[in-house]
TIGU-544530 format. One record per residue (C-alpha): x, y, z. Coordinates in steps of 0.2 Angstrom, whole numbers, plus 2048, in hexadecimal, padded with zeros to 3 digits. Example, Ala and Ser with C-alpha at 12.3 -4.5 7.8 and 13.67 -1.06 7.14 Angstrom:
// TIGU-544530
83E7EA827;8447FB824;
END
This chain:
// TIGU-544530
1F2F18804;1F1F0780B;1F8F0D81C;1EBF1B81D;1DDF0E819;1E4F03827;1E3F12833;1D2F1682E;1CCF04830;1D4F03841;1CBF12847;1BAF0C841;1BDEFB848;1C2F03859;1B1F0B859;1A8EFA856;1B2EF2864;1AEF00870;19CEFD86C;19EEEB871;19CEE3860;1ADEDA85F;1A6ECB855;1A0ED7848;1B1EDE846;1B8ECD842;1AAEC8837;1A9ED882C;1BAEE082D;1C8ED3830;1C0EC6826;1BFED1817;1D1ED6818;1DCECA80E;1EDEC3814;1FCECE80E;201EC97FC;212EC07FB;220ECA7F5;222EC57E2;232EBD7DC;232EBA7C9;244EB77C6;24AEA67C0;257E9C7CA;269EA07C7;271E977B8;27EE8A7BB;28BE957B1;28DEA77B0;29CEB27AB;29BEC07B7;29EECF7AB;2A6ED97B9;2A7EEA7B0;295EEA7AC;290EE57BD;29BEF27C5;293F007BB;282EFA7BF;286EF97D2;28DF0B7D1;27DF117C9;272F097D6;27CF0F7E4;27CF217DE;26AF227D9;260F2F7E3;24EF297E6;246F3A7E3;24AF397D0;23FF2A7CD;243F187CA;254F147C3;254F0B7B2;263F007AD;263EFD79A;26CEEE795;26FEEF782;277EE3776;275ED6768;26AEC776A;272EB8773;27FEC377B;279EC078D;26FED0791;261EC679A;26DEBB7A4;276ECB7AA;266ED37AE;260EC47B8;271EC37C1;271ED57C6;25FED47CC;262EC57D7;271ECD7DF;268EDE7E2;257ED57E7;25AED87FA;25AEEB7F7;248EEB7F0;23CEE47FD;22DEE77F2;232ED87E7;239ED37D6;22EED37C6;233ECD7B5;22AECF7A4;230ECA792;229ED6786;22CECA777;220EBE77F;212ECB77E;217ED276D;20BED175E;210ED774D;21FEE0755;214EEA761;211EE7774;200EEB77C;207EF478B;1F6EF3794;1F8EE0794;20AEE179B;204EEC7A9;1F7EDE7AD;205ED17AE;20FEDC7BA;200EE07C5;1FBECD7C5;20DECA7CB;20AED77D9;1FBECD7DF;1EDED77D7;1DFECC7D2;1DAECD7C0;1C8ED27C4;1CFEE27CC;1D8EE77BC;1D2EF67B2;1CEEF47A0;1D7F03798;1E9F07797;1E7F177A1;1DEF0E7AE;1EAF007B0;1F9F0D7B0;1F1F167BE;1EEF067C8;200F017C5;206F117CC;1FBF107DB;201EFE7DE;214F027DC;215F147E4;21BF0E7F5;225EFE7F0;238EFD7EC;236EF17DE;242EE87D2;23BEE67C1;244EDD7B2;23DEE17A1;244ED6793;244ED9781;23EEEB780;240EF376E;23CF05773;23CF0F782;22AF13780;226F01784;22FF01794;22AF1379B;218F0E79F;21EEFF7A9;22AF097B5;224F087C7;21EF187CF;22AF167DE;23AF207DC;243F127E6;241F057D9;24DEFE7CC;249EF97BA;254EEE7B0;250EEF79D;258EE4790;258EE977D;261EE576E;264EF876A;265F08773;254F0F77B;255F21775;244F2577A;246F2278D;243F35790;242F3C7A1;247F2C7A9;257F297B4;25FF1D7A8;270F157A8;274F0C797;280EFD799;286EF5789;288EE378A;294EDD77D;29AECC778;2A5EC3784;2B7EC6782;2C1EB677D;2C8EB378E;2B6EB5796;2AFEA9788;2BCE9C78C;2B9E9D79E;2A6E9C79C;2A9E8D791;2B3E8579F;2A5E887AB;298E8079F;2A3E7079C;2B1E6B7A8;2BBE6279B;2CEE5F79C;2CFE61789;2CCE7478B;2DDE75795;2E6E6978B;2E2E7277A;2E1E8477F;2E2E8A76D;2D4E7F768;2C9E85777;2CDE97772;2C8E93760;2B7E8B765;2B4E9A771;2B8EA6763;2ACE9D757;29EEA0763;2A0EB3760;2A0EB6773;28EEB2774;289EA8784;27AEA077A;287E9876E;294E9477B;287E8A785;283E7F775;296E7D771;29AE78783;28CE6B783;292E65772;2A4E62777;29EE59786;294E4D77B;2A3E48771;2AFE44780;2BBE39776;2BEE45768;2CCE52769;2C7E64769;2D2E6775A;2C8E5A750;2B7E62756;2BDE73750;2C3E6C740;2B1E6473D;2AAE75740;2B6E7E735;2B2E71727;29FE75728;2A3E87729;2ADE87718;2A1E7A70F;291E83714;297E95715;28DE98725;292EA2734;29DE99741;28FE9B74F;283E93743;28FE85741;290E83754;27DE81755;27DE75746;28AE6A74F;27EE6A75F;26FE66754;278E5874A;27DE5075A;26BE4D75F;261E3D75E;254E3D750;245E4075B;24DE4E764;254E56754;242E5574D;23BE5E75C;249E6B75B;243E6F749;231E6F74D;233E7B75C;234E8974F;221E8574C;21CE8775E;213E98760;218E9C772;229E9E77A;227E90787;222E7E783;21CE7178E;220E5E78D;20EE5A787;20EE6877A;21FE61774;217E50772;209E58768;216E6075C;21EE4F75A;20EE4675A;215E3A767;212E33778;218E3D787;228E3378B;230E3677A;22DE4877B;234E4978D;243E40787;246E4C778;243E5B783;250E5578F;25CE52781;25AE6377A;25DE6B78B;26DE6078E;273E6677D;270E78782;263E7B775;255E7E781;254E86792;24AE7D7A0;23DE877AA;231E837B7;223E867AB;22BE7C79C;239E7F790;23EE8F787;249E91777;254EA0774;24EEAA766;25EEA875C;25DE9575E;24AE96759;250E9E749;25DE90746;250E8374A;245E8A73C;254E8A730;257E78734;245E74732;244E7B720;254E7171B;24DE61722;23BE6371D;23CE6D70C;22AE6B708;224E6F719;219E6071B;220E5B72C;21EE6C733;20CE6E72C;208E5D734;20FE63745;205E73744;1F5E69741;1F9E5D74F;1FEE6B75B;1EFE77758;1E3E68759;1EAE62769;1EAE74771;1D8E7676A;1D3E65773;1DBE6A783;1D4E7B784;1C2E74780;1C4E6878E;1CAE7579A;1BCE80795;1AFE73798;1B6E717AA;1B7E847AD;1A7E8A7A5;19CE7B7A3;190E79794;18EE8978B;18BE90779;199E8976E;199E8275D;1A9E7875B;1A9E66761;1B7E6076D;1C4E58761;1C8E46764;1D9E4176D;1E8E44762;1F0E3375F;1FCE2F76D;1FEE41773;1F7E41785;1EAE4C78B;1EDE5879A;1E6E527AA;1DBE5F7B2;1D5E5B7C4;1C7E687C4;1C1E797BF;1CFE837C8;1DDE797BF;1D5E7B7AE;1D4E8E7B0;1E7E8E7B6;1ECE847A7;1E3E9079B;1ECE9E7A3;1FDE957A3;1FBE91790;1F4EA178B;202EA6780;202E95777;1EFE95775;1EDEA776E;1FDEA3763;1F4E9375D;1E5E9D756;1F2EA774B;1FBE97747;1EBE8E742;1E5E9D737;1F6E9F72E;1F6E8C72B;1E5E8D724;1DEE82732;1CFE8E733;1C3E8373D;1D1E8174A;1D4E9374A;1C2E9874F;1BFE8975A;1CEE8E764;1C6E9E768;1B7E96771;1C0E91781;1CAEA1780;1BAEAA784;1B9EA2795;1CCEA7798;1C8EB9793;1BAEBA7A0;1C7EB77AE;1D6EBF7A6;1D4ECF79B;1E3ECE78F;1DBEDA783;1E8EDA775;1E8EC7774;1D5EC4775;1D1ED2768;1DEECB75C;1D8EB975F;1C6EBC75C;1C9EC774D;1D3EB8746;1C4EAD74C;1B8EB7742;1C3EB7732;1C5EA4734;1B2EA1736;1AFEAB727;1BCEA171D;1B2E91721;1A1E9A720;19CE94731;18EEA0734;18AE9C747;19DE9E74B;19EEAE742;190EB674C;196EAF75C;1A8EB5759;1A3EC7754;198EC8764;1A7EC276F;1B3ECE766;1A7EDC76A;1A9EDB77D;1BCEDE77E;1BAEEC772;1ADEF577C;1B6EF178C;1C4EFB784;1B8F09780;1B9F0576E;1A6F0776D;1A5F0A75A;1AFEFB756;1A5EF0762;194EF775A;19AEF2749;19EEE074E;18DEDE756;185EE6747;18DEDA73B;189ECB747;177ED0748;176ED2735;17DEC0733;172EB9741;163EBF736;168EB172A;168EA4736;15AE97737;14CE95744;153E8674E;154E87760;168E89760;167E96753;159EA075C;164E9F76B;173EA6762;168EB475B;162EB976D;174EB8773;179EC5765;16BED076B;171ECE77D;183ED4778;17CEE3770;172EE7780;182EE578A;18BEF177F;17DEFE781;17EEFB794;191EFE793;18DF0F78B;17FF13798;171F1278B;165F0A797;156F0A78C;15FF0277E;166EF5789;156EF1791;14DEEF780;15AEE377A;15AED878B;147ED8789;148ED2777;155EC477C;14AEBF78A;13BEBC77F;145EB1774;14CEA7782;13BEA5789;134E9F779;141E91776;140E8C788;151E9178E;14FE947A0;161E9A7A3;15FEA6795;150EAD79D;159EAE7AE;168EB77A7;15DEC479D;152EC87AD;163ECB7B6;16AED67A9;159EDF7A7;157EE17BA;168EEA7BB;164EF57AC;153EFB7B2;15BEFE7C3;167F0A7BA;157F127B2;151F167C3;143F097C4;147F007D4;137EF77D7;137EF07C5;149EEB7C8;144EE27D8;137ED77CF;143ED27C1;151ECE7CC;146EC57D8;141EBA7CA;153EB87C4;158EB37D6;14BEA67D8;14FE9E7C7;162E9E7CB;15DE957DB;152E887D2;15FE857C5;16CE837D3;178E907CB;182E957DA;18CEA37D2;17CEAB7CA;172EA87DB;17FEB47E3;180EC07D5;16DEC27D4;16BEC27E7;177ED17E8;16FEDA7DA;15EED77E2;165EDE7F2;16BEEE7EA;15AEF07E1;150EED7F2;15BEFA7FB;158F077ED;145F037EE;145F08800;144EF6806;155EF480E;14FEE881C;14CEDB80E;15DEDD806;169ED8815;168EC5814;16AEC5801;179ED1801;181EC780F;17FEB6806;187EBE7F7;196EC3802;198EB1808;198EAB7F6;1A5EB87F1;1B1EB37FF;1AFEA17FB;1B4EA57E9;1C2EB07F0;1BCEBE7E5;1C2ECE7EE;1BBED97E0;1A9ED27E3;1ACED37F6;1B1EE57F6;1A1EE97EB;196EDF7F7;19EEE7807;19BEF87FF;188EF47FD;187EED80F;18EEFD815;180F0680C;173EFA814;17BEFD825;17AF10823;168F0F81F;164F0582E;16EF11839;17DF0583D;18AF11839;199F08842;195EF8838;194F02828;1A4F0A82B;1ADEF982E;1A5EF281E;1ABF01814;1BCF0181B;1BEEEF817;1B9EF2806;1C5F00804;1D3EF580B;1CFEE87FE;1CFEF57F0;1DFEFD7F6;1E8EEC7F7;1E2EE97E6;1E9EF97DE;1D7F007DB;1D6F127D8;1CDF1F7E3;1BCF227DC;1BAF127D3;1A8F0C7D4;1A6EFB7DD;193EFB7DE;18EEF77CC;
END
């Protein structure tokens, strides 16, 4: 598809060159074509210690060598108990085979995206396509649309994909690339019986043999005691149950006590085993935990309260309620003890160790007061950082929660500007959405709904539908618990949008019905009237999405009247823009021109750069449809400049399509062809589907 578009573009460009308009080719064609996306590589660096598992590797290599491309992508299913090393083996194989898959290597951990036991596969597809270079603005909203985009984007690529922690084959099947030459490595704790119709090789990953476990222990800690006391070394390896996750902790533990004999250390483990009646692996982890300094031990316990799989140093400081340096020292100690794994984005704790940390927390903090205090500090810190990021990213807008004060000695995140604030919101997405749940479960209801306010800004750029629907549903419930009426109205309106974008129109309408009903009980102050107008606008937007142009126009007019009465100039601007687009859909281009011209003038006066471009583009569309194409050109070209400055390939493609229509009407067919070809190339590179409308 991309190659065909290239050929088509080249042919049309040649026609322009022959006509002597070489400069136009560079301006309209090549400038619109983005640079080739870098090949993705999402595999972590190789670990310092890995026991090769030769039999499993040989079986996988034979399967890959014998796979025939015509039968679809090959799936290698690595199955085994938690902590046995499935993920490490999958990454090891992927790194070795990577040169055979020039399309790139992708990775997704389904447990990171699991909510109440289920995974929203549409959101996983969004993650994968983002890894392939698809800008979020190009992503379709529905599962079916994203699946088709994913197939379009992977059909000609030899990809290597690692899917971690699948529970059912049905979770993995929609993620398989369309290319028959791709390889997918799936890890699961049990057999994936429902991988029907897929070329699959199941490779059980068992606990390490005693010899392999001893050898791995020797890799982890080069210590002469292992050779001097081979029987004690075997006993220690045996006590770890052949689990690499336990062997890592055991190795770091014996390295900590260099002056003690292995026999003595094993005796201490055995004593604990007999006295407490706990499994030997648990005793190994207990030994690693008890060897920690007090602050690191407390952080280890509190890690069980963190709602996301990866924690950063500032978030760890929030858990501890400390300054940054003690948190960094504690994290470093936990990593040295084998209880945390350092990553570029932060630190990750194995699920088995998270469970152990939770048990240690319950023992050390039987009444839960320390954990409750940590949850309060953590949620309040995340709420403050998210609100600060939101102010930078979106500016002043309709919110009802104040920015919390600094959290004691815990440092704020330093944001250099809007772009960095938006990146932080996305990088901390799992923690932020998780904190909404955590706050609600901890009865911190104000924090729960207040955390949703900055997540609205994040949602507008990143459509993680499962997360945002759950979060705003929780926000509504939290606002109701504390009877904060404005927050209830606002949360229901914001919840309606992801619902209607998922074509769940009845549910969206019910949320707006309840929001408008609650809004009727609001007072008559300016902020309350503004909120009422916003709720009416949301209902108009729902009707616009359902192509009820008359209903949408009536609501936008009603909202505009309120904004005019309270002197909200931006509200009037926005309603004129929305109303102008709506009446254009109704087939009233001259009325649309008048409305959009007023909106464009107001946007310029208010120095709103983004709205100036949006209203100018919409005005250009209306002018062309009113038969006044000559007046539209400068407006649409200005919108194109703005889209390129913002690096919005989606808006650029829409505007190029509109420019092509303008050039057609003026008889400039070669220029129109170049614009249209460039728009198609942008769409093709972004995985857009044939027939998708880019003009609205």
